[in-house]
C-alpha positions in Angstrom: 16.1 9.9 -2.4 16.4 10.8 -6.0 13.7 13.3 -6.8 14.5 16.9 -7.5 12.2 19.8 -6.8 11.1 19.7 -10.5 9.8 16.1 -10.2 6.3 15.2 -9.1 7.1 12.0 -7.1 9.8 10.5 -4.8 9.8 7.1 -3.1 12.2 5.7 -0.5 12.3 2.7 1.9 13.4 2.3 5.5 13.9 -1.1 7.2 13.9 -2.1 10.9 13.3 -5.3 12.8 12.0 -7.3 9.9 9.6 -4.5 8.8 9.8 -2.3 5.8 8.4 1.2 5.4 7.8 2.6 2.0 7.4 6.4 1.9 5.8 7.9 -1.2 5.9 11.7 -1.8 3.7 13.3 -4.3 3.6 16.9 -5.4 0.2 18.5 -5.4 -1.0 22.1 -6.0 -0.5 23.2 -2.4 2.9 21.3 -1.9 4.1 17.8 -1.1 1.9 15.0 0.3 3.3 12.1 2.2 2.1 8.5 2.4 3.7 5.8 4.5 3.1 2.0 4.0 4.5 -0.6 6.4 5.0 -4.3 5.4 5.7 -6.8 8.1 7.8 -9.6 6.6 6.1 -12.1 8.9 2.7 -11.4 7.2 3.2 -10.8 3.5 -0.6 -10.8 3.0 -1.2 -7.4 4.6 0.3 -3.9 4.4 -0.5 -1.1 6.8 -1.2 2.2 5.1 -0.7 5.2 7.4 -2.8 8.2 6.7 -1.3 10.5 4.1 -0.5 14.0 5.4 0.7 17.3 4.0 0.9 19.5 2.2 4.5 20.4 3.0 6.1 23.3 1.2 9.3 21.6 0.0 10.5 18.2 -1.0 13.1 18.2 1.8 10.4 18.9 4.4 8.3 16.1 3.0 11.2 13.7 3.1 12.0 14.6 6.7 8.3 14.2 7.7 8.0 10.9 5.9 11.2 9.6 7.5 10.0 10.6 11.0 6.6 9.0 10.5 8.1 5.8 9.0 10.6 5.4 11.9 7.9 5.9 14.5 5.7 3.2 12.9 8.6 0.8 12.4 9.4 1.1 16.1 5.9 0.4 17.4 3.9 3.6 17.2 0.1 3.0 17.2 -1.1 2.3 13.7 -4.1 4.4 12.9 -5.1 4.1 9.3 -6.2 1.5 6.8 -4.9 -1.9 5.8 -4.4 -3.4 2.4 -4.6 -7.2 2.1 -4.1 -9.9 -0.5 -7.0 -12.3 -1.0 -8.1 -15.1 -3.3 -11.8 -15.6 -4.2 -13.1 -18.8 -5.7 -15.0 -18.1 -8.9 -18.7 -18.9 -8.6 -19.1 -20.3 -12.0 -15.7 -22.0 -12.2 -15.1 -24.0 -8.9 -11.5 -24.7 -8.1 -10.3 -21.6 -9.9 -9.6 -18.4 -8.0 -9.2 -14.6 -8.7 -6.4 -12.6 -7.1 -7.8 -9.6 -5.2 -6.4 -6.6 -3.3 -8.7 -5.3 -0.6 -8.7 -2.0 1.4 -9.9 -2.5 5.0 -10.8 0.3 7.4 -10.0 0.5 11.1 -13.3 -1.3 11.9 -12.4 -4.3 9.7 -14.8 -3.4 6.9 -13.7 -3.9 3.3 -14.1 -0.5 1.6 -12.8 -1.4 -1.8 -11.6 -4.4 -3.9 -9.5 -4.6 -7.0 -9.5 -7.8 -8.9 -6.1 -8.5 -10.5 -6.6 -9.6 -14.1 -4.0 -11.8 -15.7 -3.9 -11.4 -19.5 -3.3 -14.6 -21.4 -3.1 -16.5 -18.1 -4.5 -19.8 -17.2 -6.9 -20.3 -14.3 -5.2 -20.1 -10.9 -5.5 -22.3 -7.8 -5.9 -20.6 -4.5 -2.2 -20.5 -3.6 -1.3 -19.1 -7.0 -4.0 -16.4 -6.9 -2.9 -15.4 -3.4 0.7 -15.0 -4.6 -0.4 -12.9 -7.5 -2.4 -10.7 -5.1 0.7 -10.4 -2.8 2.7 -9.1 -5.7 0.0 -6.7 -6.7 -0.2 -5.4 -3.1 3.2 -3.9 -3.4 2.2 -1.7 -6.3 -0.8 0.0 -4.7 -0.2 3.7 -4.2 -2.6 4.3 -1.4 -6.2 4.6 -0.3 -8.2 7.8 -0.7 -10.5 9.4 1.9 -13.4 7.3 0.6 -11.5 4.1 1.2 -10.9 3.5 -2.5 -7.6 2.0 -3.7 -5.4 4.0 -6.1 -2.2 3.1 -7.9 
């Protein structure tokens, strides 16, 4: 927990039972917002994104709220929110080569957004390689907005 009241962002991590919760705090006009993401080590291809909440008046209140929500989710609280998942799509005009993709999925299982991960100066990827690229990109997503769109 390294942010001061003058900073606009703070990020910290909690771990329990093979699961990792990343808590991101962002300063907005009205106060601090909190976003909690859960990654289950057993399934590195999906990340649960708890709904963001706030605003909270101070950084300390936001940290406490984020920690409370993260602990609850790590210990089995119902997960109501969206999922992010890594995917690999075969190129239509280039069979055998795949694009790495991060997808946002709502509670009904509907994909609400896709971000294709571009590799500059990279060679074509097989399915396993594209999926690994997408898994890495998944860890850098900031969240999903109210319209189901991914943001970094």
